[in-house]
C-alpha positions as CSV (number, residue, x, y, z in Angstrom):
1,M,0.2,0.1,-0.1
2,A,1.5,3.4,-1.2
3,T,2.4,5.9,1.9
4,G,-0.7,8.0,3.1
5,E,-3.4,5.7,0.9
6,C,-6.3,5.3,2.4
7,E,-6.8,1.8,4.0
8,N,-10.1,1.4,2.4
9,F,-8.2,1.6,-1.3
10,R,-6.6,-1.7,-0.1
11,I,-9.3,-3.5,1.5
12,G,-11.6,-2.6,-1.5
13,R,-8.8,-4.0,-4.0
14,E,-8.5,-7.2,-1.7
15,F,-12.2,-7.2,-2.2
16,L,-12.6,-6.8,-6.0
17,E,-9.3,-9.3,-6.0
18,S,-11.8,-11.7,-4.1
19,V,-14.6,-11.8,-6.3
20,A,-12.0,-12.2,-9.9
21,W,-13.0,-8.5,-10.7
22,P,-11.1,-7.9,-14.3
23,S,-8.3,-5.5,-14.0
24,Q,-9.5,-4.3,-18.2
25,L,-12.5,-3.2,-16.3
26,R,-11.1,-0.5,-14.0
27,K,-9.5,3.2,-14.2
28,P,-7.0,3.7,-11.2
29,V,-6.0,7.0,-12.3
30,H,-9.7,8.5,-11.4
31,D,-10.2,6.5,-8.2
32,R,-11.2,8.5,-5.1
33,C,-12.1,8.2,-1.7
34,Y,-14.6,9.8,0.1
35,C,-14.3,8.2,3.5
36,Y,-15.0,10.9,6.1
37,Q,-10.9,11.2,6.7
38,C,-10.6,11.8,2.7
39,Y,-13.2,13.8,3.0
40,P,-14.0,15.4,5.8
41,S,-17.5,16.5,6.9
42,S,-16.2,20.0,6.3
43,H,-16.7,19.4,3.2
44,P,-19.9,19.8,1.0
45,D,-22.2,17.3,1.3
46,A,-24.0,18.6,-2.3
47,L,-22.5,20.6,-4.9
48,T,-24.9,22.1,-8.3
49,V,-23.2,20.6,-11.5
50,A,-25.2,21.3,-14.3
51,G,-28.1,22.9,-12.8
52,Y,-29.2,20.4,-10.4
53,K,-27.8,18.2,-7.2
54,Y,-24.8,16.2,-7.1
55,V,-25.1,14.8,-3.4
56,I,-21.6,13.4,-2.1
57,P,-21.2,9.5,-2.1
58,H,-19.5,10.4,1.4
59,G,-18.2,7.6,3.1
60,W,-18.2,5.9,0.2
61,T,-14.7,4.7,-2.3
62,R,-15.2,5.0,-5.6
63,F,-13.0,2.2,-7.9
64,A,-13.5,4.0,-11.4
65,V,-14.5,1.8,-14.7
66,S,-13.4,2.4,-17.9
67,V,-15.3,3.7,-20.3
68,D,-15.3,5.0,-23.8
69,S,-14.0,8.4,-24.2
70,D,-14.5,9.3,-27.1
71,I,-18.8,8.8,-26.8
72,C,-18.0,10.6,-23.7
73,E,-16.4,13.8,-24.9
74,L,-19.3,13.9,-28.6
75,H,-22.2,14.0,-25.8
76,N,-20.7,16.3,-23.1
77,V,-21.5,13.5,-21.0
78,W,-19.1,14.7,-17.7
79,S,-20.6,18.9,-17.9
80,T,-23.9,18.2,-18.8
81,W,-25.3,14.9,-17.8
82,L,-26.7,14.1,-14.5
83,V,-24.6,12.1,-11.5
84,C,-27.2,9.2,-10.1
85,Y,-26.8,6.0,-8.5
86,H,-27.4,2.3,-8.6
87,G,-27.4,0.0,-5.6
88,T,-27.1,-3.3,-6.9
89,S,-24.7,-6.9,-6.1
90,I,-21.6,-7.0,-6.9
91,E,-22.1,-9.7,-9.6
92,S,-24.8,-7.1,-11.0
93,A,-22.1,-4.8,-11.2
94,R,-19.7,-6.3,-13.3
95,S,-22.1,-7.6,-15.7
96,C,-23.7,-3.4,-16.3
97,V,-19.9,-2.8,-16.2
98,E,-19.1,-5.2,-19.3
99,H,-21.8,-4.6,-21.1
100,R,-21.2,-0.3,-20.7
101,Q,-25.3,0.1,-19.5
102,L,-27.9,-1.0,-17.6
103,L,-30.2,-3.6,-19.5
104,L,-34.6,-3.4,-19.8
105,P,-36.6,-6.4,-19.0
106,N,-36.5,-9.1,-21.6
107,D,-33.1,-8.0,-22.8
108,I,-30.4,-10.7,-24.0
109,T,-27.3,-9.9,-22.0
110,M,-24.0,-11.4,-24.2
111,Y,-23.9,-14.5,-22.8
112,G,-27.2,-15.2,-23.9
113,K,-29.8,-14.9,-20.9
114,K,-32.8,-12.9,-20.8
115,L,-33.1,-10.6,-17.9
116,E,-36.5,-11.3,-16.0
117,I,-38.6,-9.3,-13.4
118,P,-38.4,-11.9,-10.6
119,K,-41.8,-13.2,-8.9
120,G,-43.3,-11.0,-6.6
121,H,-41.9,-7.6,-8.1
122,I,-44.1,-4.9,-9.9
123,P,-45.0,-6.4,-13.8
124,K,-44.7,-4.7,-16.9
125,E,-42.1,-2.0,-15.7
126,H,-39.9,-1.8,-18.6
127,Y,-37.6,0.8,-17.1
128,I,-34.3,1.6,-16.0
129,F,-34.2,3.1,-12.4
130,T,-31.6,5.2,-11.1
131,T,-32.1,7.6,-8.1
132,P,-29.9,11.4,-7.0
133,S,-29.3,10.3,-3.1
134,I,-26.6,7.5,-2.2
135,T,-28.8,7.1,0.9
136,Y,-31.5,5.9,-1.5
137,A,-29.8,3.5,-3.6
138,A,-27.9,2.0,-0.4
139,H,-30.9,1.0,0.9
140,Q,-31.4,-2.6,1.6
141,A,-33.8,-2.7,-1.1
142,Y,-31.6,-2.8,-3.6
143,A,-27.6,-2.7,-2.7
144,R,-26.4,-6.1,-1.6
145,A,-24.2,-5.9,1.4
146,Y,-21.4,-8.6,2.2
147,H,-19.1,-10.1,5.1
148,F,-15.1,-10.1,3.9
149,R,-12.0,-11.2,6.0
150,S,-9.5,-9.1,4.7
151,P,-6.2,-11.8,3.9
152,H,-3.6,-8.4,4.9
153,D,-5.0,-8.1,8.9
154,S,-8.0,-10.3,9.3
155,R,-10.1,-8.1,10.1
156,L,-14.1,-8.7,8.9
157,Y,-15.7,-5.8,7.2
158,T,-19.2,-5.1,5.4
159,I,-19.6,-4.1,2.5
160,K,-22.4,-2.6,0.3
161,V,-21.6,-1.9,-3.5
162,V,-23.6,0.7,-5.6
163,L,-22.9,1.7,-9.2
164,Q,-21.9,5.7,-9.9
165,C,-23.3,6.7,-13.2
166,R,-24.1,10.0,-15.6
167,Q,-27.4,9.7,-16.9
168,K,-29.4,12.3,-19.3
169,P,-31.3,14.8,-18.1
170,D,-34.0,15.0,-20.8
171,S,-34.6,10.8,-20.3
172,I,-35.3,10.9,-16.8
173,I,-38.4,10.7,-15.6
174,V,-39.3,11.6,-11.8
175,Q,-40.9,9.6,-9.5
176,P,-41.4,8.8,-5.5
177,E,-39.2,6.8,-3.5
178,T,-40.9,3.5,-3.3
179,V,-39.9,1.8,0.0
180,G,-42.8,3.3,2.5
181,A,-40.8,6.0,3.6
182,Q,-43.6,8.5,3.2
183,V,-46.3,6.5,4.8
184,R,-43.8,6.5,8.2
185,M,-43.4,10.0,7.6
186,Q,-39.3,9.5,7.1
187,R,-37.4,11.3,5.5
188,I,-34.5,9.3,3.6
189,C,-32.3,11.9,2.0
190,T,-31.4,15.2,3.9
191,H,-31.1,16.8,-0.3
192,I,-33.5,15.4,-2.2
193,P,-37.1,15.3,-1.1
194,N,-39.3,11.7,-1.1
195,E,-41.1,12.5,-4.3
196,E,-37.8,12.7,-6.2
197,L,-35.8,9.8,-5.0
198,E,-36.7,7.6,-8.1
199,W,-35.4,8.3,-11.5
200,K,-36.7,6.2,-14.4
201,T,-36.1,5.4,-18.6
202,Q,-36.8,3.2,-21.2
203,H,-33.2,4.9,-23.0
204,R,-30.7,2.7,-22.3
205,S,-27.7,4.6,-24.0
206,S,-29.1,7.6,-21.6
207,V,-26.8,6.1,-18.6
208,V,-23.2,5.8,-18.6
209,I,-21.3,4.1,-15.5
210,Y,-17.9,5.2,-14.6
211,G,-17.8,4.3,-10.8
212,L,-17.7,1.3,-8.8
213,L,-18.8,2.6,-5.3
214,L,-17.6,0.7,-2.1
215,Q,-19.0,1.1,1.4
216,I,-16.4,0.0,3.6
217,K,-17.4,-0.9,7.7
218,K,-15.9,-2.4,10.0
219,C,-18.0,-5.0,11.3
220,D,-18.6,-7.4,14.2
221,E,-17.4,-10.6,14.1
222,N,-20.9,-11.9,15.5
223,D,-23.3,-10.0,13.2
224,T,-24.4,-11.7,10.2
225,S,-27.5,-10.5,9.7
226,N,-28.7,-9.5,6.3
227,L,-25.7,-10.0,4.7
228,T,-24.7,-12.4,2.1
229,S,-21.5,-14.3,1.1
230,L,-19.1,-13.9,-1.1
231,P,-19.6,-15.5,-5.0
232,S,-16.4,-17.8,-5.2
233,S,-13.4,-16.3,-7.2
234,S,-13.1,-19.7,-9.2
235,S,-16.8,-19.6,-10.2
236,T,-17.3,-18.3,-13.6
237,T,-20.9,-19.0,-14.2
238,H,-21.8,-16.9,-11.3
239,Y,-21.6,-13.8,-13.5
240,N,-23.5,-15.7,-16.5
241,S,-26.8,-15.4,-14.8
242,I,-30.0,-14.6,-15.6
243,P,-30.1,-11.1,-14.0
244,T,-33.8,-9.9,-12.7
245,I,-35.0,-6.8,-12.4
246,S,-35.9,-4.5,-9.9
247,N,-39.1,-2.5,-10.2
248,T,-41.1,0.0,-8.6
249,I,-45.0,0.8,-8.0
250,P,-46.0,1.9,-11.3
251,R,-46.5,5.5,-11.6
252,D,-46.9,8.0,-14.6
253,P,-44.2,10.3,-15.2
254,L,-44.3,13.5,-12.8
255,N,-41.9,15.8,-14.5
256,K,-38.7,16.1,-16.3
257,L,-36.1,17.7,-15.0
258,S,-34.7,20.8,-15.9
259,G,-30.9,20.8,-15.1
260,T,-28.0,18.3,-14.9
261,V,-26.2,16.6,-11.9
262,S,-23.9,13.8,-11.8
263,P,-26.1,10.5,-11.2
264,I,-25.7,7.4,-10.0
265,S,-28.1,4.8,-11.3
266,M,-29.9,2.2,-9.5
267,S,-30.6,0.0,-12.5
268,I,-32.9,-2.5,-13.1
269,D,-30.2,-5.5,-13.7
270,S,-29.7,-6.4,-10.5
271,T,-29.6,-10.2,-9.4
272,D,-30.6,-9.5,-5.3
273,E,-33.2,-10.7,-3.7
274,Y,-33.2,-7.2,-1.9
275,S,-34.5,-6.0,-5.2
276,V,-37.9,-3.6,-4.3
277,E,-40.1,-6.2,-3.6
278,R,-43.5,-5.7,-2.4
279,D,-44.1,-8.4,0.9
280,A,-47.7,-9.9,0.8
281,M,-50.1,-8.8,3.0
282,S,-49.9,-10.1,6.7
283,S,-52.8,-12.2,7.8
284,K,-53.7,-9.5,10.5
285,Q,-54.2,-6.7,7.7
286,V,-56.2,-9.5,5.2
287,S,-58.7,-9.4,9.0
288,V,-59.1,-6.2,8.8
289,L,-60.1,-5.9,5.5
290,I,-62.6,-8.8,5.7
291,M,-63.8,-7.0,8.9
292,I,-64.9,-3.8,6.5
293,L,-66.7,-6.2,4.2
294,I,-68.8,-7.8,6.7
295,A,-69.7,-4.3,8.2
296,T,-70.7,-3.0,5.1
297,F,-73.1,-5.7,4.9
298,L,-75.2,-3.3,7.4
299,P,-75.4,-0.4,5.5
300,V,-76.5,-2.4,2.7
301,A,-79.1,-4.0,4.7
302,A,-80.4,-0.7,5.8
303,L,-80.4,0.7,2.3
304,V,-82.9,-2.4,1.2
305,V,-84.7,-2.1,4.0
306,G,-85.3,1.6,4.2
307,Q,-86.3,1.1,0.2
308,I,-89.0,-1.9,1.2
309,Y,-90.6,-0.2,3.8
310,K,-90.8,3.3,2.2
311,S,-94.3,3.9,2.5
312,D,-95.3,1.3,5.3
313,C,-94.1,3.2,8.1
314,P,-96.9,6.0,8.8
315,I,-96.0,7.0,12.3
316,Q,-92.6,7.9,11.5
317,P,-92.2,7.9,8.1
318,W,-88.8,9.5,8.4
319,I,-86.7,6.2,9.4
320,P,-86.9,4.5,6.2
321,Q,-86.5,7.5,4.6
322,W,-83.2,7.5,7.1
323,M,-82.7,4.4,6.8
324,T,-81.9,4.9,3.0
325,V,-79.8,8.2,3.3
326,F,-77.4,5.8,5.9
327,G,-77.0,2.8,3.6
328,A,-75.9,4.8,0.7
329,V,-73.8,6.8,3.2
330,G,-72.4,4.2,4.6
331,I,-71.5,1.8,1.3
332,G,-69.7,4.6,0.7
333,V,-67.6,5.0,3.4
334,F,-66.8,1.7,4.1
335,G,-65.9,1.1,0.4
336,T,-63.6,4.1,0.6
337,T,-62.4,2.7,3.9
338,F,-61.4,-0.3,2.1
339,T,-59.9,1.1,-0.9
340,I,-57.4,3.2,0.9
341,L,-56.9,0.2,3.9
342,L,-56.0,-2.1,0.4
343,I,-53.8,0.0,-1.5
344,S,-52.1,1.4,1.7
345,F,-51.3,-2.4,2.5
346,K,-50.0,-3.4,-0.2
347,C,-47.9,-0.2,-0.7
348,C,-46.4,-0.5,3.2
349,G,-44.6,-2.9,5.1
350,E,-45.7,-5.0,8.2
351,D,-44.8,-2.0,9.9
352,S,-46.8,0.5,9.0
353,H,-49.6,1.6,11.6
354,I,-52.5,1.8,8.9
355,G,-55.7,0.7,10.5
356,R,-54.2,-0.5,13.9
357,C,-57.6,0.3,15.6
358,T,-59.9,-1.0,12.9
359,T,-60.4,-4.2,13.6
360,N,-60.6,-3.2,17.4
361,C,-63.5,-0.3,16.9
362,F,-66.0,-2.9,14.7
363,I,-65.8,-5.4,17.3
364,V,-67.4,-2.7,19.9
365,V,-69.6,-1.4,17.4
366,N,-71.2,-5.1,16.8
367,I,-71.1,-5.8,20.2
368,D,-72.8,-2.5,21.8
369,D,-75.2,-1.8,19.1
370,M,-76.9,-5.1,18.5
371,A,-77.2,-5.4,22.1
372,A,-78.5,-2.4,21.7
373,L,-81.1,-3.6,18.9
374,E,-82.2,-6.7,20.7
375,Y,-83.4,-4.5,23.6
376,F,-85.6,-2.8,21.6
377,V,-86.9,-5.7,19.5
378,E,-87.4,-7.4,22.9
379,Y,-89.1,-4.7,24.7
380,S,-91.6,-4.0,21.6
381,K,-92.5,-7.1,20.4
382,T,-96.0,-6.5,22.2
383,S,-96.1,-3.0,20.7
384,P,-99.3,-3.0,17.8
385,Y,-96.5,-0.4,16.3
386,Y,-93.6,-3.7,16.5
387,K,-92.9,-3.2,13.0
388,C,-92.2,0.7,12.8
389,I,-90.2,0.1,16.4
390,Q,-88.2,-2.6,14.7
391,Q,-87.5,0.1,12.1
392,E,-86.6,2.8,14.6
393,A,-84.3,0.6,16.4
394,T,-82.6,-0.2,13.3
395,A,-82.7,3.7,12.9
396,A,-80.6,4.1,16.1
397,L,-78.5,1.7,15.5
398,A,-77.8,3.3,12.3
399,R,-77.0,6.8,14.2
400,I,-74.3,5.4,16.3
401,L,-72.8,3.6,13.6
402,V,-72.1,7.0,11.8
403,L,-70.5,8.1,15.1
404,K,-68.4,5.1,15.6
405,E,-67.5,5.5,11.7
406,H,-66.4,9.1,12.2
407,E,-64.0,8.0,15.0
408,L,-62.6,5.0,13.1
409,I,-61.8,7.5,10.3
410,K,-59.8,9.8,13.3
411,H,-58.0,6.8,14.9
412,E,-57.0,5.6,10.9
413,G,-56.2,9.1,10.6
414,H,-54.1,9.4,13.4
415,D,-52.5,6.2,13.1
416,K,-51.0,7.4,9.5
417,H,-49.1,11.0,11.4
418,V,-47.5,9.1,14.0
419,G,-46.4,5.8,12.1
């Protein structure tokens, strides 16, 4: 190791040698370390490049890769294209660098393998995904973490992999993050708002990879959570495996970027299981939705009964009318609540607090209001106006339910904000 050279360079080179990273893919003259010693905190965390914010990859070490200098000069890449990031695995990073671009789903690699969207990911999203935020690219949904033991000092390190890229500004479609941070009221990056964290494009050649970023941290010998064993350096078939595609929630384009930055792409080629994948709804979430569906039968019944007896209650003719109104409003409220929760449960993880109180609210509604209805009916069986009193009791139940629906909505709103 050269005198004064950062230790991260040595560890990074050892890591790349352990995975048989070809020297032909590297450009050491442009290597740079952004660790807290080489790039102190007194330096800016973000710069303006080509009219857009370039978030410095603070805490990372860049191992530059070979690029087509003539093409970059022709298209003025270094002064007009934006910096972006792409969290991935070391295997997929090598595949991307070898192909000199990020590929789209259904593309065929030079090894004859077809890129596929893995099971459980959003289908029909044929885009390349990148991000202007190194923090978002490093999220475990994108960047794979490895355990690596240095042969030099036998210490154990955790290493994450992200690609650093330049992206043509007019090829970028901006959309929000898709890891559930908005729902939890969390901001991922201090420099880029959550609404602008994902970039997508269908232009393969609009992204130029120029650096392999490694985040190198000393590791607790006993901590093996969320880490991946290194691929065998003797295995060549490991790099010929079918890459899979990390997809995000389909959205319409929000807007085009008006400026240029140094972007680093989060492309869709990663083979990792950690790519953005929507977990299936939990049994509790499914139970909440079923409870809402069951509760919806009450306003449906009120609407039907109100229509059947709308002219058959001369004592208090307003009761069937009120039941009709309650039925229509109740169906709308329950239907909207069901739809909102279904979308939320699909988009959010198990840690989302939306709907936490829903089950208890509906249990209370069914117990105390059905008990009240039974009291009214039993008390009035001897009355000549038994039918009307039955309807009036149901109407009383309906009024209580309206109040409880309002309470339920407030609970959900509170849970959503505190979650």
